[in-house]
C-alpha positions, 0 to 999 in steps of 0.5 A: 571504473571497471568494465562491469560498472560501466555496463551497469551504468549503461543499463540505467535508462534516463527518467522520462517526463510526460509531454505535459504538466499541470499548474495549480494557482490561487484565484488572485495574485499575491500582491493583493495581500500586500495591503495588509503590510502597509504601516497604516493598514486597516484590515476592514478596508482591505477586506471590503476592497477584496469583497468587491472583487468580481467572483469573491462573494460567489466563492465565499458562498460556496465555501461558507454560506453562513459567513456570507450571511454575517458580513453585514453584522461585521460591517455594522460593528467591525470592532465588536467581538463578533465583528472581529471574529468575522473579520478574522475568518474573512482574512483567512479566506482572503489569504487562501484565495491569494496564496494557496494553489491547492484545490478549493472550490472557486478559490483556485484552479488548474490548467494543463500546460505543455513541455517546450523550449522555454518556460512561459506561464501567463494566466488569462482573464477569469472570464475565460475560465471554465468551471464545473459545478456538481451537486455534493457527493454526500447529498447524492449518496444520502438521496440514494440511501433514502431510496435504498431504505424506502424502496418500493416493491416496483418490478423495475427496482432490482435487489442484489446481495451486499457486495461486501458479504463473505462466509465464515463458518456458519455466519455471513459477515458484511459491511452495512452503510449508514449515514450520520448528519453529515457523513457516511459511516460503516459497521461490520454486521453478521447474520447466521447463515443457513440453507434458506439464507444462502438460497436467497443470496444466490437467487439475487445475484443477477438482480431481481425485484422484490416480487421476483425474489419472493416467487423464486423463494416460494417455488423452491420452498412451497411449504413456506407461507407466502407472507412469511417469505415476503417478511423474510426477504424484507428482513434481508433488505432491512438488514442490508444483506440485500441492497437495492440496485441504485447506482451512484458511480464514483468513477465514470460520468458525472455522479449526479447525472448517473444518479438521475438515470438510476432514479428514472430507471426505478420509476421514481419519476417525481424525484427524478424530475426535481433532480433533473430541473436542479441539474439543468440550473446547475449547468446554466450556472457554469455557462453564464458565470454570473457570480450571483448568489441568487441562482444557488438559492433557487436550486436550494429551494427546489431541492428542499422539496425532496425527501432529504435534508439539504445542507446549504454549506454542503450542497455544491462542489465546484472546480475551475479549469483556468485559462492561460494565455501561455502555459509552457515549461522548459524541457531543460529545466525539467532535465535539471530537476530529474538529475537533482532528484537522482542525486538526492536519492543517491545520497539518501538511504533506501526507505523500503516500506515495512507496513506489511511486514507483520502481515507477511509474517502472520500470513506465512505462519498460518497460510504459507504457500496458499492463495487465500480469499481476500475477504477471509484473510482480512476478517478482523476476528478470524483473519489477519486484520490490517486495520486498528479497528477490531469491530468491537465496541469498547466504550471504556476507551472510546475517544481516548488518544491512546498510542499504538503499542505495536508502533511504539515498541517497534519504533526504530531510528532510521539510519542517517543518510549521507545527505543528512550528514552533509547538511548537518555539517554545513549548518554547523560550520562556523562560517555558515552560522550567520547565513540564512541560506545554505547552497549545496553544489551538485558537482561537489556532491556527485562523488559522495553518492553511495546509493548508486542503484536508487533510481531502480527503486523509484516506481515506474510512474510517479510525479514531482511537485514544484513551485517555480520562482526567479531571483532578482537576476531572473535566474530560475529558482525551484521549490521541491514540494515533494514527489508522489507515486505510484502513480503520476495520476494520484493528484490529477485524477479528480481534475480529468473531468474538467478537460478532455485533453488532460484526461487523455494525457493522464490515461496515456501515462497510466498505459505506459505503467501498464505496458511496463509490466504486461504480465499483470493487471493494474486495477483502479481501487474504487471505494467510497470511504467513511466521512464525506470525501466523495467530491475529491475522489470522484473521477473518470475511468482511467484504467481498463479494470477497477476493483470496486468495493462499497461503491458503484462504477459505470464500467462494464461488469467484465472489467470490474473486479469484486473483492470476492474474486481476489486471492492473497498470497505472499511471494518474494517478501511481497503481498500479491493478489490473484484474480480467479476469474481473470487468472491474472495477478492484479496490482491495485492503484488509487488515482486520488489523493485520499488519505486511506490510512485514517479510519478506513475499512480494512480491505480499502486500506490493505489494497492501497498499502499494496501500492507501495511495495514496488518502489518509493518516489524520491523525496527529501527530509531535513536531518532529525537533528534540526527538528528542535532548532530555534532557527534552520536556514534555507537549504538549496541544491543548486537552484532547487530549494529543499527546505525553507527557512524555519523558526521555532519560537516559544508561544509565550514569547508571541503572547507577550507581544499582544497581552490583553489584546494590545499589540506591542510593536516594540516587542515584536521588533525585538523578537524579530531581531532576536530570531532574524524573523521575517515579517511575512511567515507561513504557519501550517497545520498539516496541509492547511497553510496560512500566510501571515504578516506579523506586523499586522495586528489582525494577522498576529491575532490569527496566529495566536488563535490558531496556535492555542494549546501549543507550547512552541510555534513553527514558522516558515518563510514565505518564498513569494516574498523572497523571490518572484513567482514565475506565474503571472497575468497580463498585468504582471501580477504574480501568482503562487503556484504548484506544478505537477510534472508526471515522470516515468522510470523505465528502470523500475522492477517489473511486476512479475510472479513465480507461483506455479499455476495459481488457478489450480491452487485456488480451485483445488479440491479441499483437503484437510490441512490442519491437525491439532493434538488428538487428531490423525497427526500428533505433533511435538516441539522439542526445545533444546540445543542443536547438538543435544537434540540431534544426539537425542534423535539419533541415539534415543528417538530413532531406536524408539520409533523403529521399535514401535512401528505398529503404533503409527503409519508415518513420521518425520522431523524438521529443524526449526528456530522461531526464535528458539531452536527446536525439533518438530516431530510428527506422527500419523496414525490412529488418534487413539493409538497416537495419544493413548500409547505412543505419546506416553512412550515419548513422555517416558523418554523426554520427561526426565530430560526436562527435569534434568534440564537437558531439554527446555520444554516439550509442547504439543502443536498443530500441524498445518500441511503446506499443500500448495507448496508440495503440489496440491491435495493429490500429492500431499500424502505421497510427499509426507511419505518421502519426508518419513524416508528422508527422516529415517535416512538422516537420523541414521546418517547422524549416527555415522558423524561421531565415527566419521566426522562432519564430512558425512553431512555434505557427502550424504547431501550431495549424493542424495540430491543427485539420486533424487533428481535421477529418480524424478527423471532429470537428465544431466542438463536438467539437473544442472539447470535446476541446481543452477537456479537454486544456487543463484537464488541462495546466492542473491540472498547472501550477497553473491560476489566475486570474492564469495565465488572465489572462496567457493571455488577453493572449497570445491577444490578442497572437496573434489577428490572425495566428491569424485570418488563418491559419485564414481563409486555410488553410480557404479553399484558393482564397484566396491566401496573405497572405505567404511564410510562409503560402505555405510553411506551407500548402504543407507542410501540404498535402503532409502532408495528402495523405500522412495522409488515406489512413491516417486513413481506415483509422483512422476505419474501425477507430473505426467498427468499435469495433476500437480498445482506446481511445476516439477522444478518447484516441487524438487526445490522444496523437497531438497530444501527440506532435506537440507533442513534436516541434514544440517543442524545449524546455518541450514540456508547457508549450507544449502547454498554451498551444497548447490554450489558444489553440485553445480561445479561437479556437473560443470566438471562432468560437462568438460570431461565429456 
């Protein structure tokens, strides 16, 4: 190992685990399901025994009141069609209560444990569990919306502008909320904006009552009839532009208590009293834990007096905090897991997020260097939409399962990783073909690690999800269910209201994430999505700041960040956000498990997508080659299960076992022998997992019912039937489990930004930046080969431009490839002259070349100034003057190349660069510092290495003699040039300098006055980049690297000579 690699390894910090973890378990032990596996099992008897278990009926009522009502129908006629339908529904609920640890009302619970010296997971009596029941979030939202739509004109009720509103041209666009029977929906609306409209919205910002709004408006426009003003304000309310301020916080205290306070504040006393009574009854439910249904029915009857329809099956939300006698996880086992995760990542390929690549490309094409308001950039019509939803009605294709054209056309096959190849080889080995488990060894795989820096790409905060078992010899076995992040709070936030210590621990982990990147603000995304996900996304305040969008928060206003405060920019291949009010970069985070990708508003989806730019949590997937295999063995890394045994069976073979409702055990046994199929299997649709025993006729019928419409059925093994769960109760019964272990990665890149003075860019006085054909700027694109266009520029365009100076004030050119190579030619002057006189002259020159095939095409285009990149409105016109002087200089330099060869380019570029830095008052040390930074930036882009640096050193030595002579002669004007090339080149540089100096002096004054929106180094970096773009006809960025490297070596050499 080299010294450098030793140092690199020494800098890698070990991944830290939090001092706590969270365990999730189903309510009942897995042994309860064994009754279905008995040879003479009667499912009806098993179900009756289950229903008599304390707490089961209550849990069923909260999950499905209608099913509970049909239980007697099943008991009366268990063999009828309806009876069997009820039985199968009950079986699925029983399976869930005995096998699935994922949160679902009273069917499962969570507990926070501590990391310690050993693993001990012993659940306590259910009577000691704590539970929290709340009124359903959708019901509360419907209650809120009712009073927004039917709000009184009481002075206690305030109205504010819709928080989603923004202005595009003469329109105000905003998102309107409406409720269907059982879900919340949004639609994009727009109204014409005028003086009166803007005044009404501005007046309502602090929150005013209806009467106060009318009075303020009437005072401003006394000529208006008061009744007309009242009608106008009411129209704004009816259209959702102004909204009644009735907070229902999604974050903070319990939403139902918060709504109660809101109703009391607006003097809706009758409704508030009914709600207060219902909430008191709910609180008694949690205290008494009777397990009876009657108290819920009483609350239901009480709430039916309110003006909102109550849906019994969607009225209550319950969460359980399980009691554990012991809850500890071994530090040693976690350490082993962390090493295994690092090894898996080291054997895998990086999966950088590409979801925002198209957005970045479009942003840079239209807004490069700009800070653009978030609500404007995401407008689906005039911005860069991030959602597939356009906002247009399209009844012809509504509801059709049409694929995403862009996704299909851009689909690429990911590269095969080392780990996938290893697994492929292991499965295909003849000696392994009869095995149902492949075990890989860490010791044997470490030497094959290729992705050595993988840990640096993990997010700073993430979590691992596991299930813990032991084998027959009591050795620990761990199933890796995956990792998620950023951050570790994503699956924990919704449970923080259950236990104060859990909330404190989660907040402590998020503070570590914030401390890792102290220059930015991590802000929680708070939004109520469409549908009815409010129950699972409501959570306490977990971060200091929140981005609140189409939702309420009880956080103080100064810590809430509205969308209107956020500006978007692109930097370093990442999309970033800047808060105008806080003058800080903002990094959004979502501490909930909501699937934001499905039918979400653009702004919400966009904010959530930004999370995944800064690292991916480690994960594992099986090789794609196994995706169609009829059988895939279990794959393990040491004691870590990466993938369960998997079977893929034609559904027709399953149907044949139960033809016409007759269960044929002989056919089942034959199928199980054919596939080496376990009796107990899991069938999953997304995260809905059913654990079934195929030997039980009712469970087999359920499998057939669940797989209707499919041709092939994928089944996985039941790990709790192969190993013993390590979560037990005092009686020794075993519980399926899922553990969430929060992790911290100090190696993750810190969130930083390089933008100069963003607030100056955001607040700068507007300047016209887009110029189309017929305006003051005439812009053309001339398409052809590199050499031909350069010849055209130097031999024909330059003389023509020189000859007709009276037709324009400025001009310049840029070389481009997007993707076809072309020259962009721009002229500034009087529009009538540019289009009426200059354009025909250019056409007269270029049109015959198009006819003869020398040019591919010539197009007019829109010129968009990169105002922010070049310092802002005050400096833009001056920079364009420098562009003209540079263009004239380079066009004339190109004419020297035919006589003196390609060396003219790099010699001219080096002299020009040095002299431009001198004009901008850079001394020798400052020149070296800037050129070094620029050189290092290009070096990173092109994979800087010791081999490259050695070759560049050789190149410098090849050119050093000419370079030294040029610098020595040019910097001593009285000394005569050595040869004709020097003489011609120095003369062109002198002409350029005479033109440029007065403009540079003005720019230096702006720099001195701190009037630019960027640093001097940033401005010079951009000017030099454009100079090199013009100078070199191909491989511009590569040649720019070499120019900076040569100049840095020249400056270092001068240091040594001093």
